[in-house]
N, C-alpha and C positions, 0 to 999 in steps of 0.2 A: 331891304335890303339887310340880312344879319352882318357880322364879321366876318365871315366865316369865309376864307379863303376858298373858289371850288378851281381846282386845278389844270385842267386842262393842256399842256403841254407837254406831254412826258414824253414826246417823239421829240424836244429838244436836250432833254433831262428828268431824269427822274427826280421826282417830291411833291414828298419828304420822301428820307431814305426809310427800310425799320430803321427804329431807334436800336437793336440791338445789334444791325449792323454799324452803326456812329457808334456805340457803346467797345463793341467789340476789336473794332478796328485801334483807337486808341487808344485803350488798355493793353493791346500788342502794343500798342509802337510806345505806349509809354516805359514798357516791359524791356520791347527791345528795339530802340530805336538810334541805333549807331550803324556804322558802316559793314552792308553783308560781303564777308568773304575778303574785305581789305584787311584784315590784323584775323592772326593767330588765338587769339585769345575767346574765351569762351562762350563771349559773349556773340561776338559777331560770328563765329561759325555757329550759334544759334540760331541767327537770323538770315544768313547764309542758308540754311535748311530749310528753314520757313519760305525763302523765294521762290528756294530749289518746288518747295512740297504744291507752292500755287501753280511753277510752273505744268508740275503734272499734271494738277487740277483741271488747269485751264487745256491744257490737251485731251483728259478725257472730255472735256466739255463738247470739243470742237471736235471728236474724234480723231485723234491725230493722232500718230505711234508714238513721236519721237518728242521729250520735253522739252530737250535743250532744245529743240527747233519751233521754241515759244517766244519768242525777244516782245520785251516790255518795250511800250512805246507812252506817247503823252494822250493820245485820243487816239481814232483812227483816223482823222486827216494825217497825223505825225505818222502809221501805218502804213499808208498808201502810199504818201511820199517815199516812205522806202522802201519798198517795195517796188514804186514804177521808174526812181531815178539809179534803183541799182540794176536794174534788168532792160531796161530801155538805153539804147546808141543813138549816136550816127549812121541812118541808113534802113533804122528799124521802121516795123509801121507795128498799129497799136488796132488792137480794136474794142469799141465800147459801145453804151449806149445811150440814148438822148435823154435816159430814166435817171441820169449819176447826176449828183451830185457837185458840186466845187472842188472836193476834196479831191477829185479825177479830174474833170475838165480845164482845173487852172496847174494840175503838173502838166497835163500832154501841152496847152498852149504855149506854156512854160518851155518846155522840150520841142514844140514844133518852131518856134522862135529863137531858140538858140543854139540847137545843132540841128535841123532840118528835119526833123522825122516825121512821121505820118501818122496821121489814123480818121479813122472812119467811125460812123456813131450809130448805130442799127435801132431805126424807128420801135415804137410803141404801138400795138396795134388799139381797138376801142375796147378793150376790156382792162387796157393797162398793165400790158405781158407784152415779152420780146421773143419772139419766133423764133427756137434754135436754126432753124435753116437758112431764116434771115444773117445768122453770126456764119453759120456756115457760107454762107456766099460770099462774107465781105473781107474771111481770109485768104491771105495771098501769100505762096511764097517766102517771100519775108517779115511775115506780121513775128511778131517777137511773145505779144502778148495779149491776150484778152481779158477783159474788165467790164463784172457786169456787179450794179447794185442787187444786192439778193430782195430786200421789200426796198419799195420808193419810199421817199421820205414826205412825197407829197399825195400820191392814191393810196398808198398803202397795203401797192397786191405785192402778192413774193414770185419771182420769179422761178420757170423752171430752172433751176440751176442743175443737176442731174446732166436735164438733156443737154443741156451748154455745154456740160465738162465734156459729156460721152464724142460732141463734135470736135471739143478741144485734144482732146486725147485722140480719136481720129487723123486729126491733122501734127499733134503733135507740136503744140501749142502747149502754154500751161495756159488755167486757170486764176485769176485772182480774182477773189468775191469780197465783197464792202458789206460788213454784218450789220455795219450800224445801229441799223431798225428793226433788224432781225433777232439777233443775237438775245434772248431771254426772253425771249418769246416764243421760237419754232425750234424745233431740230436742228441744227445739224453735223451733218456727216462728211468731212473732211476723207476719210479714207474710203468709204461708203462710197461718194459721188466720182470718186477720184476728180475732187480738187487739189488746186499747187499750191494756193497760198490762200490764207482767209486775213485779212484788216478785221478787228473788234475794235470796240471803246468801253473801257466800266462806268460812265454816269447816268448811263441809258435806264434800255430794261437789264442788266446786268446789276444795278442798284447799290453802285459800290461809286465813289468820290471822282468829280472830276479833277481832270489829271491825269490820272492811267489810261492804259488803252494799252493794244501788241497787235505784231505780227505772228500767224503759226505757219509754218511753211511745210510739206510735204521732204521730207528724204532726198528728192532727187533736187530738188530747184537747188538753185544754185547763185547768191542775191547780190554783189558786189558791194560793198562799204562802200559808205556816202560822207560819214563823219567820224572822226578819228578823236582820241583821247584815252584817256587811262581806264584796263579794264581789272587792274590787280592781278593779271596772268602776263608774261612775257616779258615784264618793264623795264628791263635791260635792250630789248629791241626796240626802235624806231618806226618798226612795221606795225600798222595795226594788228592784231592778232587775226587771223582767218577760223577760227574755231567761233564754231555756234555754243549759246546765241553770242557770244562776245562780240563776230563780228561784228553787227547791226546793232552793242548796243555803245555808247561812252563816258564814261561818267558815271557819279552816284548814281544808283535807282531813288524812285518815289518808292521809298518805304512804304512809307503811309499809306499809297496809293495801293501799293501790291493786298496789303495785310487788308484795306476798306475792299478790295477782291477777290482775295478768297472766302475774308465772311461773305461779302454778297453773294458769290458763287453757291458755297454752302447753305446758306437761308431760300434760293431758287432750289438746290435740289432737297429741301427737307417741306418747301410748299409741296413741289411735282409742278415742273412747268405744264405739262398738258391741259393739269387744272386751272391755271392760274391764265395762262390763253383763252382756256374756254369760257372763263368768266368774264376777261378785258373784251372778247370777239362778242358775247352776246348784249355786252353794255354798250358795241358799236353796234351793233346790227339793229336794237332800238333807237339809238341818237340817224342813222342814216332811215330807218323808218317813218319815224316823226318829223325830220328835216323835208322827207320825200312828199310830207302833206302839206307845209307851209309855201305858201301861196309867194311869187318872188325871191324863193331859194335857189339856187343851181346848182346840183352836186355835181362835184366834178369826179369825185371817186366813184370807181364803181359800185356794185351789192356787195360786201362784205360777205368772205367766204370762213369757213371754219380756220383755211390756212391761208387765209390772211395776218393781215399785223391791225390791231385796233388805230387805226389813224382815219380820217378822213377828210376832206377836203371840198369847202362849195363856198359861191358869190350869194349878194343877195343883189337882185339890177335896183339901182338907182341908187348904193350905197358902197361905197368904194369899202376894200376890204378895214386900211387903216381905220377910220369909221369905226368900224363894224366890234372892230378890236378893241377901239377907244371906250363905246358904248358897253360893251361886255364885261371889262372890267371894271371902269368909274361908277358902271348904273348899275351891275350886278354882282359885281366881285369874281370872277370870272377871266381864269386866265386862260389866251389862245395865243397861239403862230398866227402874224399878218408878213403878207410880204413873199415874198419870191422865195424860201424857205433855202436860200443858196442853190436852187436846182432851176437856173433859168430856162434850161432848151424845154422841159417836160412844163413851164409855163406857155411856154413858148408855140408849143403845140396844143395845148387847151384853151388857146385866144386868150390868157386869162396874164400873160404877163404888162399891162399897165398899168395894173393896179395889185396885182397878185390876186391872195386872195384868204379864204380864214381857213383855218387846220385847226381841228380838234384831236386830241390823243389823248388818250384814257390808260390810265396807269392801274398798280396793285392797289391802292386806294380809294380808287374811286368808285361811287354808289352808284343804282339804280339813282338817289334822291338827286344827284351830281348830272347827270343826262337829264331827266325832268326840267330843274332849273334852265339848263343850257335851251331845249326846246324853250322853253316859256320868251326866256329871254332871248329868242330868233324870234318867237313868232310876236313878236312886242316892237324887234326893227324891223324883219320887214314890212310892217304895217304902217310904220311910223310911227309909234306911241311913244 
């Protein structure tokens, strides 16, 4: 084994980041690292202008019409909490899916315990997809919100969000989608799909740093404030301003993260999203076909299509996922994610909840050689070598 790390855990966070993204982020922060919009001096106003440029870039990226409805948060989990806690209250009902990450499941469980909301979780089928008609059947007169992950972080399957959105629009219920795994891999168009809210993170396929994400809202959706503090406007009032985006932002923004997010979005725009997705999915299919041919390896992700994201999950008969991950790392220098991937209901339905599974997730800088090395390692693990 050589000393090169083969990093196949990009669904957790993309690594390495493009050097030009990191350099631009740091250079911009070194030049404009003041509190944006809090002062009337030129540097503060210039920083504020760049923050707004980033809101506008994010709005365009997600097909949203209003940059003032782009709210910055720490990550997708933070954004999901903002949306769920700001929309759902006592007596409300929520529909979500069994594909969801704990960033959705735990806020719903918390609200059920704390204020008695009710929620139903729609199952996924054998191909790893949620049936929009099953969502329709789960909606009740008191349903306040439907939540759906856009792409499963375990299976790699992209859900039929436009069809689910049509169901929700027909029932007058807002749809919130979690794009932690899809943003940066596949196109997302809120306005065209009639999606009410999108939660995203910057540190995965958007190629930014950790600590930055956000919530993008349609102009029709009103989300209540759940945190309060300084915004730089209406400072005489003890009432937190209800103007967007400040209604859902309190305190000083993560300026370094915002600059990194902007640099990542520009990098993606230059590379071309479709080109990158085709390359990543070609590697994913190569890995799928290779794993399919290895005895004692069970694939739990369905056969990947061009519309999916580059994630594959499998197990090895007679080897725990934790042991397989340790061997991949220690003996072959291959980094993967093992366990339940913060999506316990998916693993319960797959029958892998006892010890979890091995997840491979490809990124911008992986090569065909990386895939071949991973297949060699998995064949050795499967044969007990």
